[in-house]
C-alpha positions as a printed Julia matrix, in Angstrom:
147×3 Matrix{Float64}:
  -0.07   -0.07  -0.1
   1.92    3.25  -1.03
   1.89    6.1    1.42
  -1.47    7.88   1.17
  -1.82   11.39   0.75
  -3.53   14.23   2.41
  -6.98   14.13   0.8
  -7.04   10.59   0.83
  -5.75   10.98   5.13
  -8.76   13.6    5.79
 -11.24   11.51   3.66
 -10.69    8.28   6.22
 -10.12   10.45   9.07
 -13.69   12.34   8.82
 -15.38    9.4    7.62
 -14.21    7.44  10.76
 -15.83   10.82  12.69
 -19.05   10.71  10.88
 -19.74    6.76  11.04
 -18.64    6.68  15.08
 -20.44    9.86  15.6
 -23.7     8.21  14.35
 -23.33    5.43  16.81
 -22.19    7.26  19.32
 -24.66    9.96  19.02
 -27.34    7.26  19.76
 -25.73    6.33  23.03
 -25.49   10.0   23.68
 -29.07   10.65  22.85
 -29.8     7.81  25.3
 -27.4     9.31  27.74
 -25.25    6.38  28.31
 -21.57    6.61  29.83
 -19.84    6.51  27.02
 -21.41    8.98  24.29
 -20.61   10.69  21.25
 -17.17   11.99  21.85
 -15.85    8.66  23.36
 -17.0     6.84  20.11
 -15.61    9.26  18.13
 -12.15    9.2   19.76
 -11.95    5.06  20.03
 -12.64    5.39  16.29
 -10.51    8.15  15.12
  -7.81    6.26  17.76
  -8.27    2.55  15.9
  -8.0     4.44  12.4
  -4.96    6.35  12.94
  -2.88    3.51  14.5
  -3.89    1.49  11.05
  -2.99    4.27   8.8
   0.01    4.41  10.98
   1.27    0.61  10.93
   0.64    0.73   7.2
   2.91    3.77   6.78
   5.58    2.26   9.01
   5.24   -1.24   6.69
   6.05    0.74   3.59
   9.0     2.54   5.31
  10.62   -0.3    6.43
   9.71   -3.63   4.49
  12.57   -3.1    2.28
  15.22   -3.31   5.03
  13.37   -5.44   7.58
  10.99   -7.72   8.5
   7.9    -5.67   9.5
   4.12   -7.05  10.05
   1.75   -4.19   9.72
  -0.82   -6.03  11.56
   1.39   -6.28  15.1
   0.1    -2.4   16.18
  -3.77   -3.62  14.74
  -3.41   -6.46  17.03
  -2.91   -3.94  19.92
  -5.88   -1.98  18.87
  -8.17   -5.26  20.11
  -6.27   -5.71  23.08
  -6.9    -1.94  24.38
 -10.22   -1.88  23.52
 -11.0    -4.97  25.67
  -9.79   -2.91  28.29
 -11.88    0.32  27.72
 -14.69   -1.96  27.23
 -14.4    -3.72  29.83
 -14.78   -0.34  32.18
 -18.11    0.38  30.74
 -19.72   -2.53  32.12
 -21.06   -2.37  35.54
 -22.4    -5.02  37.96
 -25.65   -4.28  40.2
 -27.36   -6.68  42.06
 -28.56   -9.04  39.64
 -28.72   -6.71  36.63
 -25.01   -6.4   34.29
 -25.52   -2.9   32.96
 -23.12   -1.16  30.03
 -23.13   -4.42  27.92
 -24.12   -2.54  24.59
 -21.91    0.43  25.3
 -19.4    -1.78  25.6
 -20.02   -3.49  22.48
 -20.55   -0.19  20.2
 -17.14    0.94  21.67
 -15.99   -2.33  20.43
 -17.82   -2.41  17.11
 -16.59    1.76  16.35
 -13.24    0.27  16.92
 -13.73   -1.92  14.17
 -15.36    0.51  12.09
 -12.33    3.03  12.35
  -9.72   -0.17  11.75
 -11.65   -0.53   8.64
 -11.79    3.14   7.15
  -7.91    3.27   8.17
  -7.64    0.16   6.02
  -9.55    1.58   2.84
 -12.68   -0.58   3.64
 -15.0     2.14   3.28
 -18.1     0.18   2.14
 -17.95   -2.62   4.61
 -17.43    0.31   7.29
 -20.53    1.56   6.18
 -23.1    -1.08   5.82
 -21.51   -2.37   9.74
 -22.46    1.35  10.85
 -25.88    0.7    9.25
 -26.69   -2.25  10.94
 -25.43   -1.1   14.13
 -27.77    2.03  13.77
 -30.72   -0.72  12.89
 -29.79   -2.91  15.97
 -29.89    0.24  18.34
 -32.96    1.9   17.21
 -35.13   -0.72  15.43
 -34.14   -3.87  17.09
 -34.58   -2.13  20.64
 -37.77   -0.83  19.96
 -38.98   -4.4   19.03
 -37.44   -5.74  21.97
 -39.54   -3.2   24.15
 -42.67   -4.05  22.51
 -42.0    -8.04  22.7
 -40.99   -7.05  26.56
 -44.46   -5.55  27.05
 -46.23   -8.33  24.95
 -44.91  -10.97  27.43
 -45.82   -9.05  30.36
């Protein structure tokens, strides 16, 4: 992958902000602990690490063995720690699982955009937004019918 120009980098960063912002906006609207800013920052951080790992690969590939996925694997480890901090257990209830899942998925979205997988990132964002809005509505209706 050749070094990217400024326009490509800007497209990747702003697309990540937009896609992760949609998911973070829903969490913000529902007044969850990790909202708009957190989701955007996590996604942009993941995109930056992917961009950096590809850049380092291109820079050093002719001099030494470089594995661009090593930095990317660190994203997965780091996000697990961050997501664990959003999960709270109170009595018989566990709260924060959906927010942890959305943080995890915006990490994937950021990684996908950073790698140039715009369509995949966009489709996943639409699916996640659908799950957060429509499936939640369906879940509430189903619970009402059961009671």
